[in-house]
NUTIVO-569944 format. One line per field, with one value per residue (C-alpha): residue in three letters; x negated, z, y. Coordinates in Angstrom, 2 decimals, always signed. Layout:
<sezas>
base: [ALA/...] .
east: [X/...] .
up: [Z/...] .
north: [Y/...] .
</sezas>
This chain:
<sezas>
base: [UNK/UNK/UNK/UNK/UNK/UNK/UNK/UNK/UNK/UNK/UNK/UNK/UNK/UNK/UNK/UNK/UNK/UNK/UNK/UNK/UNK/UNK/UNK/UNK/UNK/UNK/UNK/UNK/UNK/UNK/UNK/UNK/UNK/UNK/UNK/UNK/UNK/UNK/UNK/UNK/UNK/UNK/UNK/UNK/UNK/UNK/UNK/UNK/UNK/UNK/UNK/UNK/UNK/UNK/UNK/UNK/UNK/UNK/UNK/UNK/UNK/UNK/UNK/UNK/UNK/UNK/UNK/UNK/UNK/UNK/UNK/UNK/UNK/UNK/UNK/UNK/UNK/UNK/UNK/UNK/UNK/UNK/UNK/UNK/UNK/UNK/UNK/UNK/UNK/UNK/UNK/UNK/UNK/UNK/UNK/UNK/UNK/UNK/UNK/UNK/UNK/UNK/UNK/UNK/UNK/UNK/UNK/UNK/UNK/UNK/UNK/UNK/UNK/UNK/UNK/UNK/UNK/UNK/UNK/UNK/UNK/UNK/UNK/UNK/UNK/UNK/UNK/UNK/UNK/UNK/UNK/UNK/UNK/UNK/UNK/UNK/UNK/UNK/UNK/UNK/UNK/UNK/UNK/UNK/UNK/UNK/UNK/UNK/UNK/UNK/UNK/UNK/UNK/UNK/UNK/UNK/UNK/UNK/UNK/UNK/UNK/UNK/UNK/UNK/UNK/UNK/UNK/UNK/UNK/UNK/UNK/UNK/UNK/UNK/UNK/UNK/UNK/UNK/UNK/UNK/UNK/UNK/UNK/UNK/UNK/UNK/UNK/UNK/UNK/UNK/UNK/UNK/UNK/UNK/UNK/UNK/UNK/UNK/UNK/UNK/UNK/UNK/UNK/UNK/UNK/UNK/UNK/UNK/UNK/UNK/UNK/UNK/UNK/UNK/UNK/UNK/UNK/UNK/UNK/UNK/UNK/UNK/UNK/UNK/UNK/UNK/UNK/UNK/UNK/UNK/UNK/UNK/UNK/UNK/UNK/UNK/UNK/UNK/UNK/UNK/UNK/UNK/UNK/UNK/UNK/UNK/UNK/UNK/UNK/UNK/UNK/UNK/UNK/UNK/UNK/UNK/UNK/UNK/UNK/UNK/UNK/UNK/UNK/UNK/UNK/UNK/UNK/UNK/UNK/UNK/UNK/UNK/UNK/UNK/UNK/UNK/UNK/UNK/UNK/UNK/UNK/UNK/UNK/UNK/UNK/UNK/UNK/UNK/UNK/UNK/UNK/UNK/UNK/UNK/UNK/UNK/UNK/UNK/UNK/UNK/UNK/UNK/UNK/UNK/UNK/UNK/UNK/UNK/UNK/UNK/UNK/UNK/UNK/UNK/UNK/UNK/UNK/UNK/UNK/UNK/UNK/UNK/UNK/UNK/UNK/UNK/UNK/UNK/UNK/UNK/UNK/UNK/UNK/UNK/UNK/UNK/UNK/UNK/UNK/UNK/UNK/UNK/UNK/UNK/UNK/UNK/UNK/UNK/UNK/UNK/UNK/UNK/UNK/UNK/UNK/UNK/UNK/UNK/UNK/UNK/UNK/UNK/UNK/UNK/UNK/UNK/UNK/UNK/UNK/UNK/UNK/UNK/UNK/UNK/UNK/UNK/UNK/UNK/UNK/UNK/UNK/UNK/UNK/UNK/UNK/UNK/UNK/UNK/UNK/UNK/UNK/UNK/UNK/UNK/UNK/UNK/UNK/UNK/UNK/UNK/UNK/UNK/UNK/UNK/UNK/UNK/UNK/UNK/UNK/UNK/UNK/UNK/UNK/UNK/UNK/UNK/UNK/UNK/UNK/UNK/UNK/UNK/UNK/UNK/UNK/UNK/UNK/UNK/UNK/UNK/UNK/UNK/UNK/UNK/UNK/UNK/UNK/UNK/UNK/UNK/UNK/UNK/UNK/UNK/UNK/UNK/UNK/UNK/UNK/UNK/UNK/UNK/UNK/UNK/UNK/UNK/UNK/UNK/UNK/UNK/UNK/UNK/UNK/UNK/UNK/UNK/UNK/UNK/UNK/UNK/UNK/UNK/UNK/UNK/UNK/UNK/UNK/UNK/UNK/UNK/UNK/UNK/UNK/UNK] .
east: [-52.42/-48.65/-46.82/-45.53/-42.32/-42.59/-43.15/-41.41/-42.16/-45.57/-45.31/-44.69/-47.64/-49.99/-48.65/-49.11/-52.66/-53.59/-52.05/-53.84/-57.21/-56.56/-55.46/-58.64/-60.76/-58.90/-59.16/-62.94/-63.21/-60.86/-62.24/-63.47/-60.06/-58.31/-60.65/-59.90/-56.16/-56.12/-58.90/-59.36/-57.43/-57.69/-57.30/-57.63/-57.83/-60.23/-59.00/-55.31/-55.16/-56.71/-59.83/-60.63/-63.95/-64.62/-66.18/-69.78/-73.16/-75.99/-76.80/-73.47/-73.84/-70.69/-70.74/-68.25/-67.15/-66.39/-62.70/-62.75/-62.57/-65.14/-67.10/-69.02/-69.49/-68.61/-71.04/-68.24/-64.85/-63.97/-62.73/-65.70/-66.29/-69.69/-68.86/-67.24/-67.78/-64.74/-63.26/-60.92/-58.92/-58.87/-55.36/-56.47/-55.58/-58.27/-59.21/-61.82/-64.34/-66.28/-66.35/-69.74/-70.09/-73.61/-75.12/-74.91/-75.81/-74.42/-73.99/-73.93/-73.77/-76.20/-73.34/-73.48/-75.39/-73.93/-76.11/-76.49/-76.43/-73.84/-71.48/-72.14/-72.79/-75.94/-76.49/-78.35/-77.42/-79.51/-79.26/-78.58/-79.08/-81.43/-84.21/-81.96/-83.64/-80.96/-80.31/-80.01/-76.74/-74.62/-70.86/-68.60/-65.58/-63.34/-65.32/-67.75/-70.61/-74.19/-77.10/-80.29/-82.89/-83.28/-85.64/-88.24/-90.40/-93.13/-90.73/-89.18/-85.46/-83.82/-83.09/-81.87/-79.61/-81.01/-82.12/-82.32/-85.38/-85.94/-87.35/-83.94/-85.17/-83.97/-86.16/-85.66/-87.41/-87.63/-88.18/-90.70/-92.55/-95.29/-99.01/-99.06/-95.59/-94.27/-92.21/-92.62/-91.31/-90.09/-88.85/-86.11/-84.85/-81.12/-81.68/-83.39/-87.16/-88.65/-92.04/-93.60/-95.14/-96.30/-97.21/-96.77/-99.76/-97.77/-97.88/-94.11/-91.69/-88.02/-86.82/-83.02/-81.95/-82.37/-85.18/-84.40/-85.27/-87.14/-87.13/-90.74/-89.69/-91.26/-89.33/-89.10/-88.02/-88.16/-88.87/-87.87/-91.29/-94.86/-96.51/-99.42/-97.39/-95.24/-92.06/-91.45/-92.54/-91.52/-93.27/-93.54/-94.19/-94.46/-92.88/-96.39/-96.88/-99.06/-98.13/-98.53/-97.59/-96.12/-95.07/-95.27/-92.56/-93.71/-90.50/-90.29/-89.39/-87.53/-88.01/-86.82/-85.61/-82.23/-79.86/-82.35/-83.02/-81.31/-83.23/-81.45/-81.11/-83.99/-86.33/-86.69/-85.66/-83.05/-82.36/-81.85/-83.83/-81.83/-83.67/-85.83/-85.01/-83.96/-81.47/-83.21/-80.03/-81.43/-82.35/-81.54/-84.69/-85.98/-89.25/-91.02/-92.21/-95.77/-94.74/-94.23/-91.62/-89.09/-86.45/-83.20/-81.00/-81.29/-78.18/-76.98/-75.82/-72.27/-69.99/-72.34/-72.65/-75.68/-77.63/-76.99/-77.29/-75.50/-78.03/-77.01/-75.42/-75.37/-71.86/-70.80/-70.86/-74.62/-74.24/-75.13/-72.74/-73.33/-72.01/-73.19/-72.53/-71.74/-70.85/-67.83/-64.59/-65.11/-62.39/-61.97/-62.35/-65.53/-67.32/-70.20/-67.94/-66.90/-68.99/-68.52/-68.53/-70.44/-71.63/-75.05/-76.24/-79.71/-80.62/-79.53/-76.12/-74.22/-70.47/-68.37/-65.61/-64.12/-64.54/-63.47/-61.02/-61.39/-57.81/-58.90/-62.35/-65.38/-69.13/-69.72/-72.79/-72.52/-73.48/-71.02/-70.26/-68.75/-66.43/-66.30/-62.86/-64.71/-63.52/-65.99/-65.53/-67.08/-66.59/-66.80/-68.04/-65.37/-62.04/-58.83/-55.82/-57.12/-57.43/-58.76/-59.91/-63.12/-64.53/-63.98/-62.94/-61.04/-62.66/-63.31/-61.77/-62.40/-61.83/-61.79/-62.60/-61.22/-63.40/-62.12/-65.18/-65.01/-64.90/-68.06/-69.50/-71.72/-74.51/-75.77/-78.72/-79.97/-82.82/-83.52/-84.97/-83.48/-81.04/-80.43/-77.00/-75.61/-72.42/-70.60/-68.10/-65.28/-61.57/-59.28/-61.59/-58.80/-58.54/-62.30/-63.27/-67.01/-70.10/-73.32/-76.78/-78.37/-76.08/-76.79/-73.75/-73.81/-71.89/-69.73/-67.15/-64.23/-64.20/-61.35/-59.89/-62.69/-65.69/-67.44/-70.56/-72.66/-75.88/-78.70/-79.00/-82.28/-82.97/-81.72/-83.92/-83.58/-80.39/-76.83/-74.43/-71.02/-67.80/-65.23/-61.56/-59.61/-60.13/-61.55/-65.27/-66.70/-70.43/-72.98/-74.26/-77.85/-79.89/-80.24/-83.99/-84.95/-87.96/-90.33] .
up: [-86.88/-86.54/-89.60/-89.30/-90.54/-93.16/-91.44/-93.13/-91.15/-90.92/-87.11/-86.97/-89.30/-87.01/-83.96/-85.57/-86.67/-83.08/-81.88/-84.64/-83.65/-80.03/-81.10/-83.12/-80.15/-77.79/-80.33/-80.41/-76.62/-76.24/-79.03/-76.63/-74.91/-78.28/-79.35/-76.08/-76.63/-80.28/-80.92/-78.02/-77.59/-75.30/-77.51/-74.82/-71.03/-69.90/-66.92/-67.80/-69.01/-67.43/-68.90/-71.00/-70.95/-68.87/-69.93/-71.05/-69.67/-71.70/-74.48/-75.41/-79.20/-81.34/-84.83/-87.68/-89.24/-92.88/-91.97/-90.63/-86.95/-84.36/-82.34/-79.07/-75.74/-72.19/-69.39/-67.10/-67.40/-69.52/-68.11/-65.72/-65.02/-66.70/-69.72/-73.10/-76.76/-78.40/-81.45/-81.46/-84.27/-84.87/-83.42/-80.17/-80.61/-78.72/-79.12/-77.12/-79.30/-76.55/-72.75/-71.24/-68.76/-67.36/-69.22/-72.41/-70.66/-68.38/-68.72/-72.51/-71.97/-74.81/-77.30/-80.83/-84.09/-87.43/-89.66/-93.11/-95.08/-93.23/-91.42/-88.19/-84.94/-82.88/-79.26/-76.02/-72.45/-69.60/-67.24/-66.82/-69.55/-69.08/-67.41/-65.84/-67.92/-70.55/-74.11/-77.74/-79.35/-82.44/-82.72/-85.76/-86.24/-85.49/-82.41/-83.72/-81.19/-80.98/-78.63/-80.57/-77.81/-74.07/-72.45/-69.95/-67.59/-70.25/-72.53/-69.87/-69.80/-72.66/-71.84/-75.26/-78.10/-81.44/-84.53/-87.95/-89.95/-93.70/-93.50/-92.34/-88.87/-85.59/-83.09/-79.42/-76.17/-72.78/-69.32/-67.17/-68.29/-70.86/-70.20/-68.12/-66.61/-68.45/-71.07/-74.73/-78.17/-79.99/-83.34/-83.84/-87.14/-87.85/-87.25/-83.87/-84.52/-81.77/-81.58/-79.51/-81.64/-78.90/-75.23/-73.31/-71.13/-69.27/-72.06/-72.19/-69.83/-68.89/-72.50/-72.35/-75.89/-79.20/-81.58/-84.56/-88.07/-89.85/-93.54/-93.64/-92.41/-88.96/-85.69/-83.36/-79.73/-76.38/-72.83/-69.39/-67.96/-69.18/-71.40/-70.32/-67.47/-66.51/-67.43/-70.43/-74.04/-77.69/-79.76/-83.08/-83.80/-87.13/-87.73/-87.51/-84.02/-84.65/-81.86/-81.60/-78.75/-80.43/-77.57/-73.76/-71.76/-69.16/-67.14/-68.25/-71.83/-70.92/-68.90/-69.54/-73.06/-73.06/-75.76/-78.60/-81.50/-84.83/-87.98/-89.60/-93.29/-92.95/-91.91/-88.29/-85.30/-82.90/-79.38/-75.72/-72.51/-69.37/-67.14/-67.49/-68.94/-67.10/-64.83/-64.76/-66.40/-69.72/-73.14/-76.79/-78.90/-82.37/-83.31/-86.65/-87.67/-86.81/-83.24/-83.38/-80.66/-80.31/-77.63/-79.36/-76.32/-72.53/-70.71/-67.94/-65.70/-65.31/-68.21/-70.84/-69.01/-67.50/-67.64/-71.23/-71.85/-75.15/-77.70/-80.77/-84.10/-87.16/-88.39/-92.01/-91.59/-90.88/-87.19/-84.27/-81.68/-78.24/-74.70/-71.17/-68.19/-65.77/-65.85/-67.42/-65.44/-61.67/-59.62/-56.48/-58.63/-60.21/-57.85/-60.35/-63.40/-65.38/-68.45/-71.83/-75.56/-77.51/-80.90/-81.57/-84.88/-86.27/-85.18/-81.58/-81.42/-78.79/-78.12/-75.92/-77.70/-74.67/-70.89/-69.23/-66.32/-64.93/-65.93/-69.58/-68.92/-66.73/-67.35/-71.03/-70.89/-74.11/-77.58/-79.73/-83.35/-86.35/-88.23/-92.01/-91.56/-90.09/-86.49/-83.60/-81.14/-77.77/-74.34/-70.71/-67.80/-65.38/-65.38/-67.22/-65.81/-65.66/-62.11/-62.43/-58.86/-60.02/-61.50/-58.13/-59.79/-62.80/-65.50/-68.29/-71.67/-75.38/-76.85/-80.11/-80.97/-84.24/-85.00/-88.56/-90.10/-93.63/-94.32/-95.71/-97.03/-94.71/-96.24/-95.13/-95.54/-96.00/-98.32/-100.88/-104.26/-107.72/-108.10/-104.37/-102.79/-100.59/-98.54/-98.59/-95.81/-96.10/-96.79/-99.82/-101.84/-103.49/-105.87/-106.53/-110.17/-109.86/-107.68/-108.29/-106.67/-107.08/-110.04/-111.76/-112.22/-110.44/-110.76/-107.75/-106.27/-104.13/-101.08/-99.34/-98.95/-96.45/-98.07/-101.43/-102.32/-105.00/-106.83/-106.87/-110.57/-112.43/-113.00/-109.65/-107.52/-103.90/-103.41/-102.13/-102.92/-104.18/-104.58/-107.04/-106.31/-108.98/-108.24/-104.79/-104.11/-100.98/-100.49/-98.03/-95.22/-96.00/-98.99/-99.98/-100.23/-103.32/-102.59/-105.48] .
north: [-77.28/-77.06/-75.73/-72.12/-70.62/-67.86/-64.51/-61.64/-58.50/-56.81/-56.72/-60.46/-61.05/-59.08/-60.90/-64.28/-63.38/-62.52/-65.79/-67.71/-66.24/-67.19/-70.68/-71.22/-70.14/-72.46/-75.29/-74.93/-74.80/-77.75/-79.91/-82.57/-82.76/-83.03/-85.81/-87.60/-87.38/-88.39/-90.88/-93.28/-96.55/-99.56/-102.63/-105.27/-105.33/-108.06/-110.06/-109.90/-113.51/-116.63/-118.27/-115.20/-113.29/-110.20/-106.94/-107.02/-106.11/-104.64/-105.24/-106.89/-106.92/-106.81/-108.37/-108.12/-111.37/-112.03/-112.12/-108.54/-109.57/-108.51/-111.07/-110.89/-112.67/-111.68/-112.47/-113.67/-115.31/-118.32/-121.59/-121.94/-118.23/-118.61/-116.45/-116.95/-116.13/-114.57/-112.93/-109.96/-108.39/-104.65/-104.63/-106.29/-109.98/-111.94/-115.59/-117.54/-119.39/-121.13/-121.16/-121.90/-124.74/-124.33/-127.28/-125.20/-121.93/-119.28/-115.51/-114.92/-111.15/-110.40/-110.68/-112.05/-111.46/-112.56/-114.71/-113.17/-116.40/-118.47/-116.07/-118.00/-116.09/-116.49/-115.56/-116.22/-117.05/-115.68/-118.66/-122.39/-124.95/-127.87/-125.85/-123.18/-120.44/-119.94/-121.02/-119.97/-121.06/-120.62/-120.51/-120.36/-118.10/-121.10/-122.18/-124.83/-124.66/-125.90/-125.27/-124.47/-124.05/-124.56/-122.02/-123.16/-121.10/-121.15/-119.25/-117.01/-116.34/-114.40/-110.77/-109.63/-110.62/-111.79/-109.87/-111.49/-110.46/-110.49/-114.04/-115.27/-116.17/-114.68/-112.84/-112.05/-111.17/-112.85/-111.45/-113.28/-116.36/-116.53/-116.65/-113.46/-113.60/-110.52/-112.33/-113.16/-112.23/-115.33/-116.59/-119.16/-120.51/-120.97/-124.69/-124.21/-124.37/-122.19/-120.48/-117.69/-114.93/-112.53/-112.88/-109.62/-108.71/-106.06/-103.50/-103.97/-105.69/-105.50/-105.36/-105.55/-104.68/-106.51/-105.65/-103.41/-104.51/-101.71/-100.95/-102.21/-105.65/-105.18/-105.25/-102.25/-102.12/-100.38/-101.44/-100.18/-101.05/-100.94/-98.37/-96.19/-94.62/-97.61/-95.71/-97.93/-97.80/-98.01/-100.65/-102.46/-106.13/-107.91/-111.30/-112.79/-111.33/-108.27/-105.85/-102.07/-99.73/-96.65/-94.36/-94.39/-92.62/-90.09/-89.47/-85.81/-86.76/-89.91/-93.08/-96.61/-97.33/-99.09/-100.21/-100.59/-98.26/-97.57/-96.67/-93.75/-93.08/-90.58/-93.43/-92.29/-94.40/-93.02/-94.19/-93.31/-93.49/-94.22/-91.75/-88.66/-85.26/-82.10/-83.89/-87.28/-88.58/-89.71/-88.35/-88.92/-89.21/-89.87/-91.50/-91.67/-95.16/-94.12/-93.19/-89.41/-88.81/-85.98/-85.38/-84.41/-83.89/-84.06/-85.22/-82.89/-85.74/-84.40/-83.47/-84.96/-88.24/-89.92/-93.19/-94.32/-98.06/-98.74/-97.53/-95.52/-96.30/-94.07/-93.45/-93.21/-89.40/-89.45/-88.57/-90.84/-92.26/-93.73/-93.97/-93.27/-95.53/-92.67/-88.99/-87.36/-87.10/-87.46/-89.18/-91.24/-94.35/-92.95/-90.50/-90.24/-90.37/-93.44/-92.65/-91.00/-91.69/-89.04/-87.87/-86.33/-84.96/-85.74/-82.19/-82.83/-81.11/-83.08/-83.39/-85.67/-87.58/-89.32/-89.38/-92.64/-92.49/-96.04/-96.91/-96.78/-98.24/-97.66/-98.03/-98.88/-101.12/-103.10/-101.92/-100.01/-100.87/-99.10/-101.44/-101.11/-99.50/-96.48/-96.93/-97.28/-100.14/-100.96/-102.50/-101.42/-103.48/-102.30/-100.50/-101.20/-103.00/-106.56/-107.87/-111.42/-112.14/-113.80/-110.58/-108.82/-105.54/-104.35/-106.42/-103.92/-103.14/-103.51/-100.05/-98.14/-94.53/-93.22/-90.21/-89.84/-91.51/-92.86/-96.60/-98.17/-101.44/-103.52/-105.61/-109.02/-109.14/-105.57/-106.62/-109.31/-110.15/-110.18/-113.06/-113.36/-113.43/-110.66/-110.79/-107.45/-106.78/-104.25/-104.15/-104.00/-106.26/-108.25/-105.31/-105.05/-104.48/-103.90/-104.04/-102.14/-102.06/-98.66/-98.03/-101.37/-103.62/-106.96/-110.21/-110.99/-113.33/-112.18/-114.46/-112.64/-109.18/-108.46/-110.17/-110.24/-112.22/-110.49/-111.36/-108.79/-107.86/-108.30/-104.61/-103.30/-101.07/-99.99/-97.95/-97.91/-100.73/-99.65/-101.63/-100.26/-100.89/-99.08/-95.38/-96.06/-96.53/-98.13/-97.57/-98.91/-96.65/-97.51/-98.54/-102.16/-102.78/-104.75/-106.95/-107.61] .
</sezas>
């Protein structure tokens, strides 16, 4: 609040008290507006420079590199208007890593996943390549590029980004193809060895978001189709292909899982369904690993937002953050609203942090990400000031939301055995004096101010990882799981 001058008279004190009470009330009522004014920034307007990527479609994963930059891929733009992989600094400087040509894929809108061991980024394209069904590729932070797999109709075409499991391999999902025509779940090694681990028989289909690695080493996901009621389902699959249907949506309590799930520090999975709920505008849910499902919040379709596609992340404050593709502020540019960014507590208390206005972004489809500096980043599919004619509309933005969250340490990988190496991402590491796993000191090497490589100590047990930098401590958001 604004500082006040010293009040000397009793009458002035009473007057100021009444004003202060009114100010507190108005501050509570206007908290969303204040958050809008103080926390949201457009870092980059897609479509303002030639041969650059456009805004992203779902799932549009964002990954943090070992240099502190963020990396992703836009489904359009680039030199051939077939999409481009890119890096962007936290201040908004964007560099193109690779522009797709068709022979190496088209529409890389699934974004990028960082490899734990090598710091290389892995992604998929949804079309073209040798068999016109898309590709798996890898790209380095300086642009070194290689195609790892060409999808055929037998495989289907990739509909999700990639998830790295504890075995070091990547897993993804296709739409169409496979024995029954409903898609497959596949494994691909960092060197490109491809295998199908599960053929969908219709139990799930239209999976558009990457799988989530659980603490148990299994992979969890959601679909927009399938399930017992054909409104979509939540499921689990092991890395050996053992599949279990955990929950079937019923429209009332949600329909069509989008954006993937996030396993919270309490062990439950949190996510969003695009439809269903009281206004058929989507719900926020949690699910226990065994499949017990609870609706945390039902979107009202107007001020809350509607049709969420981004999925959720858990912030360093323990709350969850996401975005909706519509709803919020209504205008001539956005008759149904341009979407919102929101916070929801694990108990289901919901608040809007920002309502898009089209000029500052429109329709956030891609995933959001919390950088280790505490700030949340994301993209929109439309809006902004870029007017590249090829995207046929304002081309979207790369944005940040500073919600006052604490910095943290990110771990790559999130599990490993004694003596294994772990890359720790953060900032200020040039002054690091110690690293500990669950309170046990570890040996480490400072790679840069934003990356440390540590060795899991012999007597470490599952727990948080902490980096000591003088009087400052930087801890991981989640436990590092020690495998025995």
